[in-house]
Backbone as JSON, one array per atom type, in Angstrom:
{
  "sequence": "MRREAGRFPRWFRDRVPWLARVSRRLRRERETAMYGDEEAGLPPEELYDREDAVEALTWAHEAARLVVRLYEELVGEKP",
  "N": [[-111.14, 207.68, 186.57], [-111.33, 205.28, 187.91], [-108.93, 205.29, 189.28], [-109.34, 207.24, 191.19], [-111.39, 206.29, 192.71], [-111.56, 205.67, 195.45], [-112.13, 208.04, 196.69], [-114.79, 208.48, 196.69], [-118.15, 208.01, 198.02], [-119.1, 204.79, 199.34], [-121.31, 203.5, 197.98], [-121.25, 204.76, 195.49], [-118.67, 204.26, 194.65], [-118.84, 201.54, 194.26], [-120.13, 201.49, 191.84], [-118.35, 202.53, 190.06], [-116.7, 200.81, 188.32], [-118.65, 200.01, 186.42], [-119.49, 202.54, 185.44], [-117.07, 203.43, 184.28], [-116.7, 201.49, 182.29], [-118.99, 201.84, 180.65], [-118.63, 204.51, 179.9], [-116.27, 204.3, 178.4], [-117.15, 202.64, 176.29], [-119.18, 204.23, 175.1], [-117.67, 206.44, 174.33], [-115.97, 205.33, 172.4], [-117.8, 204.77, 170.39], [-118.83, 207.22, 169.65], [-117.9, 208.97, 167.47], [-118.43, 207.39, 165.16], [-121.17, 207.05, 165.47], [-122.05, 209.61, 165.03], [-121.01, 210.4, 162.53], [-120.89, 208.2, 160.91], [-119.36, 205.48, 159.05], [-116.88, 206.58, 157.37], [-114.91, 205.6, 155.65], [-116.01, 203.23, 154.66], [-118.21, 204.3, 153.56], [-120.67, 204.34, 154.86], [-123.57, 205.55, 156.37], [-124.53, 206.7, 159.71], [-127.13, 205.71, 160.32], [-127.23, 203.27, 159.03], [-125.55, 201.76, 160.47], [-126.32, 201.67, 163.1], [-129.15, 200.86, 165.16], [-132.51, 201.19, 166.49], [-132.46, 199.77, 168.9], [-129.77, 200.03, 169.67], [-129.73, 202.76, 170.21], [-131.58, 202.97, 172.33], [-130.25, 201.46, 174.25], [-127.89, 203.03, 174.65], [-129.06, 205.41, 175.59], [-130.27, 204.48, 177.93], [-128.01, 203.8, 179.45], [-126.86, 206.35, 179.68], [-128.84, 207.74, 181.1], [-128.83, 206.33, 183.53], [-126.2, 206.8, 184.41], [-126.31, 209.6, 184.72], [-128.26, 209.74, 186.74], [-126.87, 208.58, 188.88], [-124.77, 210.41, 189.2], [-126.17, 212.76, 189.82], [-127.31, 211.97, 192.26], [-124.95, 211.64, 193.76], [-123.97, 214.28, 193.73], [-126.06, 215.64, 195.09], [-125.82, 214.42, 197.58], [-123.22, 215.18, 198.38], [-123.16, 217.98, 198.15], [-125.52, 218.77, 199.22], [-127.82, 219.77, 198.12], [-130.21, 220.04, 195.42], [-129.17, 219.81, 192.01]],
  "CA": [[-112.19, 207.49, 187.53], [-110.99, 204.13, 188.75], [-107.81, 205.68, 190.12], [-109.84, 208.1, 192.26], [-112.61, 205.68, 193.25], [-111.54, 205.7, 196.91], [-112.57, 209.35, 197.18], [-116.25, 208.54, 196.61], [-118.88, 207.16, 198.97], [-119.08, 203.37, 198.99], [-122.33, 203.15, 196.99], [-120.81, 205.27, 194.18], [-117.45, 203.51, 194.35], [-119.25, 200.23, 193.74], [-120.61, 201.67, 190.47], [-117.28, 203.07, 189.22], [-116.34, 199.94, 187.19], [-119.71, 200.11, 185.41], [-119.4, 203.87, 184.83], [-115.88, 203.47, 183.43], [-116.94, 200.62, 181.13], [-119.97, 202.5, 179.79], [-117.99, 205.71, 179.36], [-115.33, 203.85, 177.37], [-117.9, 202.16, 175.12], [-119.84, 205.36, 174.43], [-116.62, 207.27, 173.7], [-115.52, 204.64, 171.19], [-118.86, 204.79, 169.38], [-119.32, 208.58, 169.39], [-117.62, 209.47, 166.12], [-119.16, 206.59, 164.18], [-122.6, 207.33, 165.63], [-122.35, 210.94, 164.48], [-120.58, 210.58, 161.14], [-120.9, 206.95, 160.16], [-118.06, 204.94, 158.69], [-116.56, 207.31, 156.15], [-114.13, 204.74, 154.75], [-116.92, 202.28, 154.01], [-119.31, 205.05, 152.97], [-121.92, 203.98, 155.52], [-124.06, 206.56, 157.31], [-124.84, 206.14, 161.03], [-128.39, 204.97, 160.36], [-127.01, 201.92, 158.54], [-124.68, 201.08, 161.42], [-126.98, 201.59, 164.4], [-130.6, 200.77, 165.1], [-133.23, 201.7, 167.66], [-131.98, 199.07, 170.09], [-128.52, 200.68, 170.05], [-130.07, 204.07, 170.79], [-132.21, 202.73, 173.62], [-129.19, 201.02, 175.15], [-127.05, 204.18, 174.98], [-129.85, 206.32, 176.43], [-130.43, 203.84, 179.24], [-126.74, 203.98, 180.15], [-126.7, 207.78, 179.98], [-129.79, 208.09, 182.17], [-128.35, 205.74, 184.79], [-125.0, 207.55, 184.81], [-126.78, 210.91, 185.19], [-128.94, 209.52, 188.02], [-125.83, 208.35, 189.88], [-124.04, 211.65, 189.42], [-127.07, 213.68, 190.54], [-127.37, 211.49, 193.65], [-123.67, 211.98, 194.38], [-123.95, 215.74, 193.91], [-126.99, 215.98, 196.18], [-125.25, 213.93, 198.85], [-122.01, 215.92, 198.75], [-123.42, 219.43, 198.23], [-126.68, 218.96, 200.09], [-128.93, 220.41, 197.4], [-130.45, 219.54, 194.06], [-128.45, 220.62, 190.99]],
  "C": [[-111.84, 206.34, 188.48], [-109.87, 204.48, 189.73], [-108.28, 206.46, 191.35], [-111.06, 207.53, 192.97], [-112.69, 205.75, 194.78], [-112.02, 207.02, 197.51], [-114.1, 209.46, 197.25], [-116.89, 207.71, 197.71], [-118.95, 205.72, 198.44], [-120.07, 203.01, 197.88], [-121.92, 203.6, 195.59], [-119.56, 204.5, 193.73], [-117.78, 202.15, 193.75], [-119.71, 200.31, 192.29], [-119.52, 202.18, 189.51], [-116.87, 202.12, 188.09], [-117.38, 200.0, 186.07], [-119.63, 201.45, 184.68], [-118.2, 203.97, 183.88], [-116.09, 202.66, 182.15], [-117.9, 201.28, 180.14], [-119.37, 203.74, 179.13], [-117.05, 205.34, 178.21], [-116.07, 203.4, 176.11], [-118.56, 203.3, 174.36], [-118.82, 206.26, 173.73], [-116.17, 206.63, 172.4], [-116.53, 204.76, 170.05], [-119.25, 206.2, 168.93], [-119.11, 209.04, 167.96], [-118.41, 208.71, 165.06], [-120.66, 206.86, 164.26], [-122.98, 208.68, 165.04], [-122.09, 211.03, 162.98], [-120.64, 209.32, 160.28], [-119.49, 206.44, 159.94], [-117.7, 205.54, 157.34], [-115.78, 206.46, 155.16], [-115.01, 203.77, 153.98], [-118.08, 202.99, 153.33], [-120.66, 204.73, 153.59], [-122.35, 205.08, 156.5], [-124.43, 205.9, 158.65], [-126.11, 205.29, 161.06], [-128.29, 203.56, 159.77], [-126.15, 201.1, 159.5], [-125.35, 200.83, 162.77], [-128.49, 201.51, 164.21], [-131.22, 201.29, 166.4], [-132.74, 201.05, 168.95], [-130.66, 199.66, 170.59], [-128.79, 202.01, 170.74], [-130.68, 203.91, 172.18], [-131.16, 202.32, 174.65], [-128.32, 202.2, 175.59], [-127.79, 205.17, 175.88], [-130.06, 205.76, 177.83], [-129.17, 204.02, 180.07], [-126.56, 205.44, 180.57], [-127.61, 208.21, 181.12], [-129.32, 207.56, 183.52], [-127.12, 206.48, 185.29], [-125.4, 208.91, 185.36], [-127.46, 210.77, 186.56], [-127.91, 209.34, 189.14], [-125.09, 209.64, 190.21], [-124.9, 212.67, 190.16], [-127.17, 213.26, 192.0], [-126.09, 211.85, 194.4], [-123.59, 213.47, 194.68], [-124.84, 216.14, 195.08], [-126.45, 215.58, 197.54], [-124.08, 214.8, 199.31], [-122.27, 217.41, 198.96], [-124.61, 219.72, 199.11], [-127.82, 219.7, 199.43], [-129.07, 219.8, 196.02], [-129.72, 220.42, 193.06], [-129.38, 221.51, 190.2]]
}
């Protein structure tokens, strides 16, 4: 995404570092959030709490909002 940032409108390009950072963090946590830590025998609910979920959902909602705005701007219609 960072490599192609110049292809986006300025307002979206300015958000690319944030989008890349959030994407990287959520990707790293995905397996553990779904399956827990198998080596330690800990289920996801012992590793994550409500605050973690709210944070991840907030990031996902903001990323989706940005992408929908970009789509509407480039295609000229709502998805």
